[in-house]
N, C-alpha and C positions, 0 to 999 in steps of 0.2 A: 446403205450408207448408215455409219455409225461415228458418233461424236466421243471424243474424250479431254478431258478438260486436266494440261500438264502445267508445272510449276511457272511456264512461262507464256501459256495460251491454249485455246483450244486447238484440237485437231480432229479432221474426217476422213477418215478412211473408208473404205469399199467392203463387203462382206460378198462372200461366195463358197458356195456349198457348204454353209456352217462355220467358215473362218473367217474373221475378221485381220486384213490385212493393212497396216498403215505405214508408208513408204516415205522415204525422204525428210524424216522428222529431224529437226537439226537440234544436235546435243551440245554445241559449242559456236560461237561468233563465227564467222566465215574467215580464213587465216588469209586475207588479203589486204592490199595495201600495206596500210603501216604494221598490218600485223604478219604478214609473212616472214616466216623463219623464227616466229615468236612461238611462246608456249601458248597451248589452248585458252581462251578466254571466255567467261560465260556468254551464253547466247542472249541478246536481247529480248524482251518479251515484246509479243505482236497482239496487234486488236484483231478482233472480228475471228476468222475461221479458218485455219490453215490447210488447204486442200492437201493430203497425202494420198493420195490415189494413186500415183505415178512415181518411179524412183527419182533420186536428185541425181546429178552429175556424179560420177565416181574421179578419184585425184586423176589429174594427167598422169601419163605414161608412156613409154615407148609402145610402138605396136610390136606383137609378135608375129613371128612367121609362122603359117600352117605347118604344122609338125607331122603329120601322116601322109604327103602326098606319096611317098614311097609304097605304101602299104597297099594304097587303094587310091589311083589318081584323080579317079570320077568321086571321089567323097566330096562333098559341099564341106564350105570353112565351119569348123566348128568353135571357133572364138565369137563370143556375143558380142556384138556392137552395141557400144552404148554412148551417152555423152560425156566428156571429160571437161572438168573446170576446178579453178582452184577453191571452188568453194564448195567443198564436199564433205564437211562433217556433219554426216546424217546417220542416222539406224532406219531400219526396217523391221517393224513389230507384227509378228502374227500372233493370234491370241484366239481360243475358241469362245471367248466373250469376254467383254470390258466389265467385269463384275467384281466379287468381293472373293472368288475362289482360293488365293493363294496359293496358285500354282507353281510348279518347280518352272525357273528361268534358263533358258538355255542361249547363250550367248556365242554365236560363230564369229570367227576371225578367218578371213577369207586366206586362200593360197596366191602363191605368185611370189615367194619370196619377199623382199621389202620394196620391190620394183614397180610389180605389174598386180592387176586382179582388180575385182570387187566384190560387194557384197550383195550387189545388185544381180548376180548371175543367175538366170532360171533353176541351174539344179539348187539353187542354195535357198530358193523359195520353201519357207517353215510349214505350210499349211498340211501335207501329211503328215509331219512329224507331229504338229499339234493334234492332229485327228486321233493318230496311232497313240499319242500318250496322255493326251491332257495336260500339253506343256504349254508354257509362252515362248516363243523362238525369235530372238533377235541378232541381225545380221548389222554390222560395222563397216563403215567406210570412215577412212582415215588417210594423211596424208603419206604417200609413199616417196621411194627414191630421194633424189637431192632437196625435196620440200619437205620430208620428214625425218632425214637422218644424215644430214650434211652438218658435219662438227663446226660452228662458227665461234666456238670458246677461244677466249684468251685473244679474240681480235678489238679488244677497245670497247664493247659492248656490252654490258650486263643484259642486255634485253634478249640476248641470243644464245645465252651459257648454255640453257636445255636444247640447243638445236640437234644435235646427233641422236637426240631421244624424242622429239616431239610428236613423231608417228606413234610412239608407245604412248606420251603421256596424252595424247589423242583417245586411244582406248581406253585409259583409266577416266579422262573425262566422260566420255560414252557410260562407263561403268557408273559412276557418281551419278548419272542422268537418271540410269534404271534404278537406281536405289531411291532416289527422290522420287520417280513417275511410275514406276513399273508396276505398283500396287493399282493403280487404275487401269490398267490395262489387262488385270485379273492374275497378276503375276507374283511371287512371295521375294520380296527382297534379301530374304534370309536364307534363299535356295537358288544361289545362282553358279551354274556352271559354264565355265568359256572353254571353248572346244575349237580346234582347228585341225588342219590338215596341210602337209607341205609346210609352205610359210606362214600358213596358219598356226601349226603346231610351234613352229620357232616362235611366234608370238606370244604364246602361251608360255611356252619354256622362259621366256622373258620375263614374262610378269609375275612368274614365281620368284624373281629376282628383284622385284622392284617393291618398295617398301610403302609406298603411296598407294600401291595396287591392294594392299593388305586389309583383308577383311570386306572389300570390294566382291569376292567372289569366293567360293565356297568349294568346288571342285574342278577338278581339271581334266580335261582329256587332251592327249597328243597324239594325234595322226600323222605317221609316217613324217615327223620331221623335228625329232628332239635337237635342241639346240642348248648344248654345255655350257660353251663361253660366249660372251659378248664381244665385240672388236676391244681390241686393245687401243688405248689413247694415240699411241703412235702412228697406228693405221690408220685411225680416223683423219689425224693431223695430215699425215701424207696424201692422201685421198683427196681431201678439201685443198692443199696444193696445187694437187694435177688437176683438179676441176678448175680452179681459177686461172689455172695457166693455159688450159683449152679453150677457157672465155675469153683469154686474152686482159683480164681486169685483175685489181689487186685491192678491192676493198670491199667491204658489205655493202656498202651505199652503191656501187656499180651493180652487184649482183642485184640487188632489189629490184633495180630498173628495168632488167633484163626481162624479155617476154619468156613467158613460161615455154614456148616450143625451144627456145635455144637452149633452155637449162634441160628440157628432155635428150634434147641431141647431145649437147657435151655429157651429160650423164653415161648414155649409152659407149661414148667414145671412150671416156675413163674406165668404165666397168669392163669394158670389153664385150659389149651387148646388151640387147632388153633386160636380162636378168643373170648380168655378170656379177662376179662377187659372190656365189653361193657358198663356197669349200674352204674359203678361207687363206687363199694366196693373192698375192695384188691387191687392189684397191677396192675396198669395202664401204655401202652406204648400207649400215643396218647399225641397231643399238649397240652401243660403245659404253665402255665403263668413262664416266666422267665425275666421278666422285661428289654427285649430287640427284641423279635419278638412278643411276646403276653403281654401285658400290663395290661390288665384286661379281665374279662370272657366278650365273645363278645355280650352276652345279658343278662346278671345279674349284677346286679340289675336293669340295665337299658342298653340300646344298645349302644356299642362301636361305640366312633364318626369315626372311619375307615370305617364303614357300613353306616353312615348317607347320607342319598337321592338315595339310591341303591333301584330301583324297584324290589318287590319280589314275588314269584309264590310259594306259600306254600300249601302242600297237605299231604294225606296219604291214605291208603285203609281202607276200612271198618273192615277185620277181619286180621289185622297185625298181630295178634300174634297166628294164627291159626298154623303156622309151627312149634312153640314152642313144642306144643305137639306132631304133627306129626313127629318130629325128634328125638324123645327121644327112645331108644330100649325098650321095655317092659314095657313102661308106660300104656297101656292098661289094663296089669295086677294088677296094683297098685290100693289102695283105693282112693278114691276121694280127700282125706285130705292128704294122702302121696304125690298125683300127685302135688298137691298145695304146700306141704313143698318143696318137690324137686326143683321147679319151681320158687317158690318165693325167697327161699335162695337164687338164682342166679340172681335174677331182682330186687326184693325190698327191700331183708332182712325183717328187721320187719316192713316197712313202711306199708305192704300190710295190715296187721291185723286193722290197721285205714282205711281201705277203704272199707272192706268187709260190713260193715253195708249199707253204701250208695249203694252199688251195690245190695243189697240183697231186698232194697227197690225199687229201680228202675227196677229190674230183679224177680220179686218174685217167678217165677216159674222155674228159672234156677238154675241149680248147681253152688255147690261151684268152680268146675273147672270153668264153664262158667261164672262167676263172676270175676276169675282171669284174663281170658283170656281177658275179658271186659277191665277189669283195666288195663293192659299191653298195649293193643292197645290204650287205650286213654293216659298212658304216652306219646306215641309219638303224638297223635292227639294234645294233651294240650299243649306240646311242641311246636308246631307249631303255635297254637293260641296264647301263651304266646311270641312268637318272633313275630308275626304279629303285637299285640297289644303295644309291647315296639319299633318297628319299626320307624325311626324318617326321617321327611322330604321326603318320597318316597310314592306313591301308592301301596298297598296290593291286592292281589287277593289270594282266598281261594279256595281247590277243596278237593273232597272226592272221591275215584274210589269204585264203589261198584259192579261192575262185578264180577259174578263167575265162575268162567271156569269151562268146562265139565271134565277136567282131574282130575282123583281121585276120579272121580262122585262126583264132586261137596263138599267133605268132606273139604277141605282147605276153604270156602267161597270166601271171595275176599281179597285173603294173601298177605303179605309183596311180593313184587317186581313183583305185578302183571302190574303194571302202565309201567315198564319199556320199554315192547315190544310194548306197544300203542305209547309211546312217540317215540321210535327211528321209528315208522312205520314199525316195526319189530314183529308183533305179535305171528310169528310161528317158531321164532328163539329161546324162551325162555329168561330167565330173570337170566342172571347172574350165580353166585355161585348155587343159588337153583333151577332154572327154573322150577316153576311149572305151567308155563303157555304155555307149549309145545304142539303144535298140538290144538293152539286157533281158526284157521279157520274153525274147525267144529262148533264152536258158532255162531248161526245167528245174534248175535249184533255185534260181532268183528270188519267187515268193517266199519261200521258206526263209533263204538266206537274211532277205527284207525285214521279215518279221523278227529274225534271232538278234539283227544287228541293231536295227533301229529300237528293237525294245532293251537289248543291254545298254544302250547311250541312255534311253530314257528311264531306266531303272537308277542307272548311276546318278543321274540329274536329280531322281526323288529321293534315293536314299545314301548314295555315297556306294553302292554294291551293285556290279552290274548285271548279278545274278536274277534269272527270272525262271518261270516255269516252261518256257520252251528252250530251255537249253541244261544239258547235263549241269551238276554239280559243279561251283567255277570258284577253287579255292584262290585266297591271295597269294601275291606272289613275294616267295621267300628266296634267296641263296641256296638254301639246302635243297630245294625242290624245282624251282624255278617254271612255276605250273604256268601253262599258257594256253588260251582256248585258242584252239585252230578253227577258223570257220571257211567248211569249204562242202565237199559232196556229204560228210556225215560229221558234224560238227562234235568236237569234244577237247577234252584236256589232253595236253601231252605233255611231259616233264622234260625240259631241256631240250627244246628241239634242235637238230643240228648243232649239239654240243660241241662237237669237236672243233666247228667253225668257229663258234665264239668263244672258244680256248685260244685260236690263232692271234686273237685282238688282246690277249691278256696283257694289261700292260698301256693300252691304248686307249684314249675316252669314248672313241668312234663318233663324236659329235661333229656337227659340219662346220 
């Protein structure tokens, strides 16, 4: 057992294998009752010692279906089951020691778009990362979906004017709590790195456009999820109107009286599924331009002033889109054209037709489905490249993960989320809500890749440069060369990988 004094009271964590863990520590007041749909408020002080041995509940959210039954019907469910409650504004802290060592601080924002997921998932346990690099790791739970991103602005009550971005404001509140308290946990408040994958990377992207977050973190890592544009106000308003209609209500007062289960059910109906609204069409519950929290898109047409000067580490996985096909029931029995239509309607809309000719030229022996998956993968990759080239006043480094895990007989290639286990030095713990990389230690390259990738993340958190002795020289990313670290069977720098396919996207922002 180990105790730490915070600004609001003492907390008691547990020590295991030399790492102290404090779970479920509140950083803001519970957003319930009168505070539902309000901006986060300061947490009240407590007396005695708060037991922080177990995770607190995560934000209420829809249940995700199992994704990979088609590849292995006998596979056990991979989603981590935990408790959900609206009282969810907590952090988990992992540290080598609660001393005065002033270690770099790495703040993790979980995946799951803005609708699902949790900082409590076992693959996000920061113990191994702390041990590998003498850093402090913090994971954040915040409001999701309608509870965190439903716009109630302009509906006659100023208390709810920030509601379209309350989930982001929760993270800002967590970062402020970290500034005030992390030194007591052995961390350096002047060296805070935010990092996230998929939806977590989108949150990192958005925070680079939030002036209130400026100075609360000092570096940022964007893993497979650049988000160049916030939701437009018109889209946010239309989503709210559809949400009210689905619930059969017409006032905020009625909305606040409803049970959370009704909100989650209506959310999925309006968004078209548990993680609906990812790619810009239709209704969306995600950070929106509101003139208060987000005044401009973070990276379109240029980088927001709020993110100027922040060093960036940006990258993706070679086969990001492979899980799209793997996760769709019955897709194997469809004709290729039907497969593409089903998927493209949910990702690109009509824009995919404009890309087909280019991918047919660069991949003449591939099928139309393979062209589509390459384009979806590049939607993420080129979004990261666009972010890198629009960044202002700071060094940027670029990477790609090419490792193909042997799970599912390698059918997924190097898929979305494969980098998470490596980054956390937890390659055998899965990768969040999809977990395609469970059992990675059966693969020969995994111990080396774990050291290379987690070492790069640690080096970046320490000094803003991911270079370290275990890797070849890693130049910063500039448009003239486009140097990219490829993590694979023999990791090294490649200049402008798949440059012809990058050029297909000229004139497109590539963002989600």
